[in-house]
N, C-alpha and C positions, 0 to 999 in steps of 0.2 A: 821819142816814145821811151818808155821808163823798160827796163831788163825784167822776165820774171825771177823774183825773189826765189822762189822754191825749185827751178830749175836746177839748179848743182845736186839738191838731194835726189833730186828724182833722177838725174845721171847717176848718181851714185848707190841709190836704189834697184835699177835697172841692170846695172853692171856684176851687182855683187854676186859670189861664187857661194856664200856657205852663210849659216844664219847669224852668226857672228857680223859680217862684216853689214850685211841688210839692218842689223838693229842699229850700227853705228850711224849706217846713212839716215835713218829715222830719227836719228839725235837719241838714241838708248843705249845709254853707256852702260855696259854690265862685266860680269862675267858670264864665260860660256857653260850651256848647260851640259851637264855630263847626262852618259850614258847609264839609262835603267839597269840595275844589277841583273845578272841571267845566271837564273836559278831555275828557271820554268815555271816561277811565278806571273803572274799579272801584275802589271804594275801603273798608278796614276802619280802624277804631277801633282802637290799639294803644297801649298807653304812653301815655294821653291825648293822641293824635294821628292824623293821618287817615295813614294807609301805604297806597300802591299794593297793588293786590291781584296786579299782574299776575305774580310768583312763584309764587301760590296758582291761578290760574284762566288757561285759554286766551282771551287776548282774540280777538276778532273778526276773522276771515280774510276776505279777500277771494277767495278760491276758494271756500272751504266757502260764505260766503253766495251766492256764483255758482250751487253746483249748489244748495244748499238751495230757489234761486228757481223751479230746472225742475219744468216742470208738467207734460210728458208721459210717457207709460210708452214709455220706448225706451231705449236703452244711453248713457251720454253719454261723450266723451273730452275732455279739458281742451286745445283748440283756439287758446287764446292765455292768457296771464298771468290769472289772474280771471276765466276764461272758458272753459264747458261747452256746448259743442254734438253735440249727437243724432248717432249713427253712422247713415251711410246703409245701408239695409238693401239688399244687393241683387237685381235680377231673381232672384224664384224664391224668394227665402229668408223664411222668415218669423219673426216673436218673438212671443211671446206668451208670459204669466206665467210670465216667467225663463228663456224658451227658447227657443233661434233653432234654426230646423229648417229641411230644404231638403227638396223631393221628390223623388221616384226620376226619374233624368232617362229619356229617350227619347226618339220619333224628332223632337218637335218642342218638347221641355223639357230645360232642361241640370239638373243636380241630382246627389241621390247614388245610388254603385254601388250595383245590388242586390245581396243576397248570390247568392255564388254558387252554395249547396250543396255544395259540398267536389269531392273528385276534382280531377284532373288533365287531363281533355281537352275539357272543355266550354270554349265558346268565348261571348264576350258578342258580341251582335250589335246594328245602329245602331240598332234599335229598342229597347232595353235589357233584351232577355229572353236569359239563357244557354242554350246549345243544345247537343246533341250534335251533333258533327262526321257529316255523311251519308256515306253508300256505303262507307266501310269504308278500307283500304289496299288500294293495286295489290299482287299477288302476282307470284311467276314463275312462274306457271302461267295458267291459263284466258285469258277476254277481260274487258279493263277495263271497270268502267262509267263513266257520268254522275257527278261530283263524288267518283271516288274520289281518293285521297291519294297520293303517291307515296312510295313509301320509299327511303331515301338510306342504301346500304351504307358511306359513307366519305363524307370532307367533301367530292368533287368528283363520284360517282359515285350515280345512280340504279339501285334493284335495276331489272333486266330483264324482258320478259314475254316472249314467243313473239317478238319484232320490232318493229323501229322502221320506224314508217309511210310511206313516203315519197309525192312530190306525184304526183300523176295528172293535172298540167297542163304546159306548158311556161313554165313561170315562173321567176325567179331568185331564190336564196337571196337574203335583205336584206342587207346588208353589217353584217358583226360574226356572221354566224350559220352553223352550220356547214353546210358546200358552198355559198359565197361564191366564185365565179368572175370571175378578173382576167384579162384578156388585151391584145395588141396584134398586129398582124398587120399585114406585108408580102408579099400574095401577088399580087397583079396586076402584070401588064407593067411598067405602067407606077410601079409602087411599090415595087421593086426600090433597096436601097443599095448605093454602091458600096463592093467591098472591097479595098483597095491589096494591092500584094503583100507577102508578109514583115511586113504591120503589123496588128497587133491592133485589131481596130475592132468598136465596139459599135456594132448594127444595131438594135436597138429595148430595150427596157427596161418595166416594170410597177413602181407604189408599192403597196408591201403594208403594211396597217397591223400593228400588234402582233398575233401569233397564231403557229398551227403553219401552216405551207403545202407544197402539192408542188408544183414548178414542173417546167413542162417546157418545151424549146427546141430548137426542128426546123423544118427546111425545106432547101432546097436553094440549090446556087452553079448559075449562068451563068458558065461560061469557057470562051475559047478559047486553050488554050496548048499548045503543040511540044512541051513536057516533061514527064514525070512531076512530079507534086506532094503535097505532104500535105496536109490539111484539118482546122484544129480547131473545136469548139463548146462553146464554155464557159457556164457558165454563174455568176455570180459578183457580190458586193455591189461591187464595184470596175468603172467604166469603162475600157476599152480596156485592160486586162490578164490576163495568164494566171495561169489555176486549175487546182491537179491532181486529181486523181480525189476522189472519185465524180463532180464538176463537170464534166470533160471528155467529151467525145466526139471520137473521131478516124476519119477517113476517108482513103484514098488514092485520088488521083485519077491519071489515065491520059493522059499528052501527043501533042498528032497530032490530035484530034477535036474539032470544037465542041460541046461537052456538057455536061448539066446534070445535076450530081453531086450528089444526097442525102444528108444526112448528119443524126445524131441526138445523142443526149448518153444517158449512160446517169441511166437514171431511172425517174418523176421523182426530182428533187431536194428534201431537205426541209431548210426553212427555218424557224428556230423564232426568232421574233423578239420583241423587249422593244418595241421604237418603230416609228412608221412606217419602213419603208425602202427604198429604189430596187436591184431587181435589173436585173442586167443580161446581156442575151445576145450574147456577143461571137463574132468568128469571124477565122480566122486561114486566109488559102492562103499556101504557100510558090512560088506561081509565078511566072513573071516578067511577069505582064499584072494589069490591073485587070478584076475580074471582080466580076457584082452576086447580091447575096443576098436571095433570097422566102421570108419563114419569118416565125415568127411564136414568141412567148414566152408562155404564158397559166400560172396557177396555182390551185389550188385549196383554198378552207381547210377543213382537215382536222380542227380541235378549237380 
């Protein structure tokens, strides 16, 4: 019986203790394989040499390493290079199982607006509920009730009812309100204003803010003239100056008497003002003596 011809090689391979001896046992004669470089990179054996695997594999990245080290259940953001930090969830918000949520807002909590339920009339209250407006709309008949809403017939007018209720006290309308009243008065014997003959003299004035005003200037003249004369009372935005109708009132005085001559203006005169303006009451008398004016200028805001 012939001996096994490969038995010696098998015994040599089985007893080999390193790759080089094993290769020799198999008849593969060559140089030992050197170790790959030890520089932190991954290497592959290619064409009898070690090659850097960078073109084939993604090297370790600082950002990914930092993110992989995150241990808490949270939403993370890149707060700096190679650094990931958890997002701070605001007050009232929750994050669970991948869902960011907020409660419905109410009188003491912030949050999401609840569904309105549709429609065009409901409004959202401070307690977080949608509510139907109460009371309905004010009509042009009947008696309005509490919580009714006014109906605007155009951009500046409210649909009327049976009338506008006035005050029942001796109070004054506030500045800027319809009905506001402004005046300056010289009526007492010691507060008259001297008016030189043949000179336009503004005896009083008032300052009116922007708006639509009716202005009245009226009073009487104390004069001792020996001749007949003319007396003008004028309302104007210019001091000590003439103004034509409708801002001019005319009276005729008769000389030879020590008298008080009353005079008024046609009006009230309307002044529609775009800004704060001074309105003057002016007197002109054509006698030959100086007279004294006692009177008032007053205005009412009509809108």
